[in-house]
C-alpha positions, 0 to 999 in steps of 0.5 A: 586866083581868077582861075580858081573856079575853074580849077578841079583838085587835079588841076591845082596839084598840077599847078603846084608841082609846075611851081606856077602857084603856091599852096599857101595862094590856094589856101587863102582863096580858099579860106576867103571863099568859105569866109563869103559863102559859109554864112549862107550855107552852113557848111563848115562847122569848125575851122582850122584856118592858122594851122592850114596857113602854117602847112601850106608854107611848110614841108608838104607830103609829096603826094597826088595832092600836094597843095590843095586845100581840103575839108574833113567831114564832121565823123572822121578822126583827125588827131587834135581836131574838134569831132563832135559827130554832129552830136551835142554830147561830142560838142568839146571832144577832141581826137587822140588819134586820125583814122586810117582814111584820114592819114592817107588823105593828109599823105596825099598832100591835102591841107585841111582847112576844117570840117563839115556839117554832118547829121548826129553820127551820119544817121539821116539822109539830110544834114539838120543836127541840132548841134550845127544847125542846118546846112542849106543847099547852094542851089536853093537855101530854102532846101536840104543840102542832103545827108549825111555828107551834106557839109561836104557837098555844099561845101563844093557846090559853094565854090569853097573848093573843088573837093571834100571828104565824104562817107556812105553807110546808106547812100551818104555820098550819092543823096548829097552828091545828086542833090548838090550837082556833084560827082559821088562815088561809094566804093566797094566794100573794103576798097578803103580802109576803116580803122579804128574799126566800127561796127558799121564797117559792114556798110559804111566806106570813105571817099569823097564828093568832087566836080570832076570824075578824075579828082574821085579817081585819084583820090580812090587812089590815094585811099585804095588798099585794105589795112593787115587785119581787116575784115573785109577786103576788095580786089586790087585793080591792076593798074591806078583807077586815075588811069583806067578811067580814060579807057573806053568801056565798050558798050555795056548791058544796063538795067534800069528802073524808075520804081522801087522795090515795092513798086512805088514810082520816083517822082516825075523829074527822077523818072525824067532823069533816069529815062534821059540817062537811059536815051543818052547810053544808048546813044553812046552804044550801050544796050539798055533795057527796063529790068530790075531784080525781084526783092522782097521788100519786107525782108529787105526793110525789116533786116536793113532796120536791124542792121542799122540799129545795130550798127548804130548802138555799136558805133554809139558804144565805142564812140561813147568809151573816150568820154564815158569812162572819164565821167562816169569811171565806167566802160562805154560797154557797161555804161551802154549795157546799163541804159539807166546809166547811159540816160544819166549821163546824158542828163548831167551833160543837158544840165551843161549844155542846155541842149538834149545829149543825143537826138530823139532818132538816136535813141530810137535807133539805139533802143531799137537794137537794145530790144533785139538779140545777137541772133536776131542780128545774125538772122538780118545778116543772113537775110541781107547776104541772101539778097546779095546773092539774088542781086548777084544772079540778077546782074549776071545778064548785066554790066550795071544797073541804073536807077533814081538816087532819091524818090524826089528832087530836093526837099526843103530843110524840115521836111524829114521830121526827126522828132516823129518817131522810129516808125513813121521816120523809117517809112518816110526814109524808106520812101525817100531813100529806097534806092541807095542802101542796096549798094551798102549792104551788098558792097558793091560800088555805086555812084551818082552822076549829075545829069539832069537838073529840074525847071526850078534848076534844082539837081537830080543825080542818076544812080549806077551800081556795078559789080562787087570790085568793079568801080573801073567800068563806073569810073569809065562810063562816068568820064564817057557821060561828063565828055557827052553831058558836062556838068562842069558849066553848071555852078550853084547861085551861091557859086556864082556869087563868088568872085571870077565865078564862070557860069 
């Protein structure tokens, strides 16, 4: 296993197919690395090692990732597995079914070793849940690993394995990818299946964080395709993404900006990362122009807050159904409709656990949704759809948009005060994460590419946003950038401390 640190998931699958390595060898190596690194980063919060070993020695599906070790995010339903959603209230919950995305991932031959840390219900761009504690950044342990797929990204950046499951509802793939020096692609709305359906399906998608572009392209092939009856679907590709990614993208017209929609400049390191990327793109033959869509920031912020809180409340309600009906004899719909009943359920759980059942920001968002009507939600959706048309009109002259991922480099754990109240937190979050949500409510694919590191050695990704349904251009450009400015040889201090790690 001396070559393990230099293998991406694709290479692992190829070695297994050639019978040069056995799945159990890779699984045992991954387990060993988790045991060594996890006490430092706290990325893996539930382990399923014995089951993984048994699977590795049995019959595995003959898919694109047959025998490759993997970790699932603690928001994904997997039959029989603990799924806490990062919440004290769900600390003992085991799912009775697997989501469609999980079914497809496991059908590709991946072997799940456990679950990665996430903020409660995936609501924050940092991973610091009360239930499981903070996930630390492998590049600087005092800093955040980002969120909501912070555990997934930290696991990969710490050298535990080359790829892990992630989701993105407002930047939750791109943010931790940027912060941990990884590649992260958010697919088009409807590209990957979302079942069972939840209210956040309009903005949230499943995929992964990875060290290589080709791993992400393969995972997109594994997950691509809407289910019958799906509300959203993306135009199917003419060829698999894992093949078209090697095609030269040609000369692209790319609009870039380093300030947000309110005109606030990003941190100098984030500005430098984008400008440096623009220079690299020009050297590769692309046309790069400083330009951005002129959007109303107040309309955007207010509408997205209504949508975000409504999606949280809706998902919250559906998740509660399995437990609230057992605990109180009521359906979740009635429990959520009766705020006092829901508060009572939480109080009863607090007495049992000794911890608050739900975190303050979760309560704030659900309470915010309760004070808005269905009409307010429809107006918010109409507003965001109108902004989507404005973005589409702007990009009629461009192939891609280039922005920062975040307004700052990685920040320390605790920097976001999760007890500050909704208004204060919303302002801080809007300043910190002004760039990523646009791709979510417009449904466009977007990616974070690890092209810059600060003088302190912290990763800073840059973000590209494409037209609806055009992951192909993103992957082709990412492959080109991966060759022009390689990041594979950059590994975190935690990964470097693993045996046989190369630098």
